[in-house]
C-alpha positions in Angstrom: 46.8 -33.1 -1.0 50.2 -31.9 0.0 50.5 -28.2 1.0 53.9 -28.0 2.6 56.3 -30.8 1.6 59.6 -31.9 3.2 62.2 -34.1 1.4 65.9 -34.6 1.2 66.2 -31.6 -1.1 64.5 -29.2 1.3 61.0 -27.8 2.1 58.6 -26.7 -0.6 55.2 -24.9 -0.7 52.5 -25.8 -3.2 50.8 -22.9 -5.0 47.3 -24.3 -5.7 45.0 -23.2 -8.5 41.3 -23.8 -7.9 38.6 -23.7 -10.6 35.0 -24.6 -11.0 32.8 -25.2 -14.0 30.8 -22.2 -15.1 33.0 -19.6 -13.4 35.7 -17.4 -15.0 37.2 -16.5 -11.6 40.0 -18.7 -10.5 41.6 -18.8 -7.0 45.4 -19.1 -6.6 46.4 -20.1 -3.0 49.8 -19.2 -1.8 50.6 -21.2 1.4 53.0 -18.9 3.3 55.4 -19.3 6.1 56.4 -16.4 8.4 60.1 -17.0 7.7 61.8 -18.5 4.7 64.6 -18.0 2.2 64.7 -14.6 0.4 64.3 -16.6 -2.9 61.0 -17.9 -1.7 59.5 -14.5 -1.1 61.0 -13.2 -4.4 59.3 -16.1 -6.3 55.9 -15.4 -4.6 56.2 -11.7 -5.4 56.9 -12.4 -9.0 53.7 -14.5 -9.3 51.5 -12.1 -7.4 52.3 -9.3 -9.9 50.5 -11.5 -12.5 47.3 -11.8 -10.5 44.3 -9.4 -10.7 43.4 -9.2 -7.0 45.3 -10.1 -3.8 43.5 -11.3 -0.7 46.1 -11.1 2.1 46.4 -12.0 5.7 47.4 -9.6 8.4 45.9 -8.6 11.7 45.2 -4.8 11.3 46.8 -2.6 13.9 49.4 -3.0 16.6 49.3 -4.5 20.1 51.7 -5.9 22.7 50.0 -9.3 22.3 50.6 -9.4 18.6 54.2 -8.2 19.1 54.9 -11.0 21.6 53.4 -13.7 19.4 55.3 -12.6 16.3 58.5 -12.4 18.3 58.6 -16.2 18.3 59.4 -16.3 14.6 61.0 -12.9 14.2 64.0 -14.1 16.3 64.8 -16.8 13.7 66.4 -14.5 11.1 68.3 -12.8 14.0 70.5 -15.9 13.9 72.5 -14.8 10.8 73.6 -18.3 10.2 70.1 -19.4 9.4 69.9 -17.6 6.0 66.2 -16.9 6.7 64.3 -13.7 6.4 60.9 -12.6 7.7 58.1 -12.3 5.1 58.6 -8.7 3.9 56.4 -8.6 0.8 55.0 -5.1 0.3 51.7 -6.2 -1.2 50.3 -2.7 -1.8 53.4 -1.7 -3.8 52.8 -4.5 -6.4 50.4 -2.5 -8.6 47.6 -5.0 -7.9 44.4 -4.4 -5.9 44.6 -5.6 -2.3 41.9 -6.8 0.0 42.6 -7.6 3.7 39.5 -9.3 5.4 41.5 -10.2 8.5 40.5 -9.1 12.0 41.6 -5.9 13.7 43.9 -6.0 16.8 40.9 -5.0 18.9 38.9 -8.0 17.6 41.9 -10.3 18.0 42.4 -9.1 21.6 38.7 -9.6 22.3 39.0 -13.3 21.2 42.1 -13.7 23.3 40.4 -12.4 26.4 37.6 -14.9 25.8 40.1 -17.7 26.4 40.2 -18.9 30.0 42.8 -17.2 32.1 44.7 -20.5 32.8 45.3 -21.0 29.1 46.4 -17.4 28.5 48.9 -17.8 31.3 50.2 -21.0 29.9 50.8 -19.3 26.5 52.5 -16.3 28.1 54.9 -18.8 29.9 55.5 -20.7 26.7 56.3 -17.7 24.4 59.9 -17.1 25.7 60.7 -20.8 25.5 59.5 -21.0 22.0 61.4 -17.9 21.0 64.7 -19.3 22.3 64.1 -22.6 20.6 63.3 -20.9 17.3 66.5 -18.8 17.5 68.7 -21.8 17.9 66.7 -24.4 15.9 64.5 -22.6 13.5 66.3 -23.7 10.4 66.4 -27.3 11.6 62.7 -27.2 12.2 61.9 -25.8 8.7 64.0 -28.7 7.2 62.3 -31.4 9.3 59.2 -33.6 8.6 57.4 -31.7 11.4 56.8 -28.8 8.9 54.8 -31.0 6.5 51.2 -30.1 6.0 48.3 -31.5 3.9 44.6 -31.1 3.8 43.9 -34.0 6.2 44.1 -33.9 10.0 47.6 -34.8 11.2 48.2 -37.3 14.0 48.8 -34.4 16.3 45.5 -32.8 15.3 43.7 -36.0 16.0 45.4 -36.4 19.4 44.3 -33.0 20.5 41.0 -32.6 18.7 39.1 -33.2 22.0 41.3 -30.9 24.0 39.5 -27.9 25.5 42.8 -25.9 25.2 43.1 -26.8 21.5 39.5 -25.7 20.9 40.1 -22.3 22.5 43.5 -21.9 20.7 41.9 -22.8 17.3 39.0 -20.4 17.8 41.3 -17.5 18.9 44.1 -17.9 16.3 42.4 -19.3 13.3 38.7 -20.2 13.4 37.2 -16.7 13.4 39.8 -15.4 11.0 39.1 -18.3 8.5 35.4 -17.5 8.6 36.1 -13.8 7.9 38.3 -14.8 4.9 35.8 -17.3 3.5 33.0 -14.7 3.7 35.2 -12.3 1.6 35.9 -15.1 -0.9 32.2 -15.9 -1.1 31.4 -12.3 -1.9 33.9 -12.4 -4.7 32.3 -15.5 -6.1 28.9 -13.9 -5.9 29.9 -10.6 -7.6 32.8 -11.4 -9.9 32.4 -15.0 -11.2 31.8 -13.7 -14.7 35.2 -12.0 -14.9 38.3 -13.9 -16.1 40.5 -12.9 -13.1 43.1 -14.7 -10.9 42.4 -14.0 -7.2 45.5 -14.7 -5.1 44.9 -15.8 -1.6 48.0 -15.2 0.4 47.6 -16.7 3.9 49.7 -18.7 6.3 49.9 -22.4 5.3 48.0 -23.4 8.4 44.9 -21.7 7.1 45.0 -23.3 3.7 43.2 -26.6 4.5 40.2 -24.7 5.9 40.3 -22.4 2.8 40.3 -25.3 0.4 37.5 -27.1 2.3 35.5 -23.9 2.4 35.8 -23.3 -1.4 35.0 -26.9 -2.2 32.0 -27.2 0.1 30.5 -23.8 -0.4 31.2 -23.1 -4.1 32.3 -26.3 -5.8 35.9 -25.1 -6.5 38.5 -27.9 -6.8 42.3 -27.8 -6.9 43.3 -28.3 -10.5 47.1 -27.6 -10.7 49.9 -27.1 -8.2 53.3 -25.4 -8.6 56.0 -26.1 -6.1 58.1 -23.2 -4.7 61.2 -23.9 -2.6 60.9 -22.5 0.9 64.4 -23.5 1.9 67.0 -25.8 0.4 68.5 -28.5 2.5 
């Protein structure tokens, strides 16, 4: 199942609607990118206003570590020729209930410190290089096959699946946060399945395969429809 698609016309994101028999509650997954065209975020905002509950990503609090990591993509719109903007959707101003089950900065930092020192040093050395590359080539990357994502492991994932570094990286930046999110979604299934509501799950595209697998395996939800939104025109 395609989540982020690249083609000659540009890059698109698939808004996925998941349903299961016997439940009135439906999940609408919005695979997000940290930077995109203003039109993409406007289209997402319009659709979020029609939902009944928003479950959104976002490490709660501030830290130097989070600032440094986010700098790697915040530099992209600084290149005015890119036509890109950082995700600036003000979820709590949309008139819809918002839930944020993500980790706090303290919890995120704790996970970071659990990573072996040699890997943390590698990442600190890589961050400036990635930031410079994103500034000059961010648009090109968003319009390349590299950005494609589906619910199956990519060749790169399979190449590094046995890597100790990849294991630590996944646990720190995604694994624990995905579990926290799936626990929140499971609670909604348990308590609100009899209500006819659309629950929007607004998380980075990289989290979406784990979200889909979790809802399929734990609760029998299945993707039923998809709507393509243009992230960036070629």
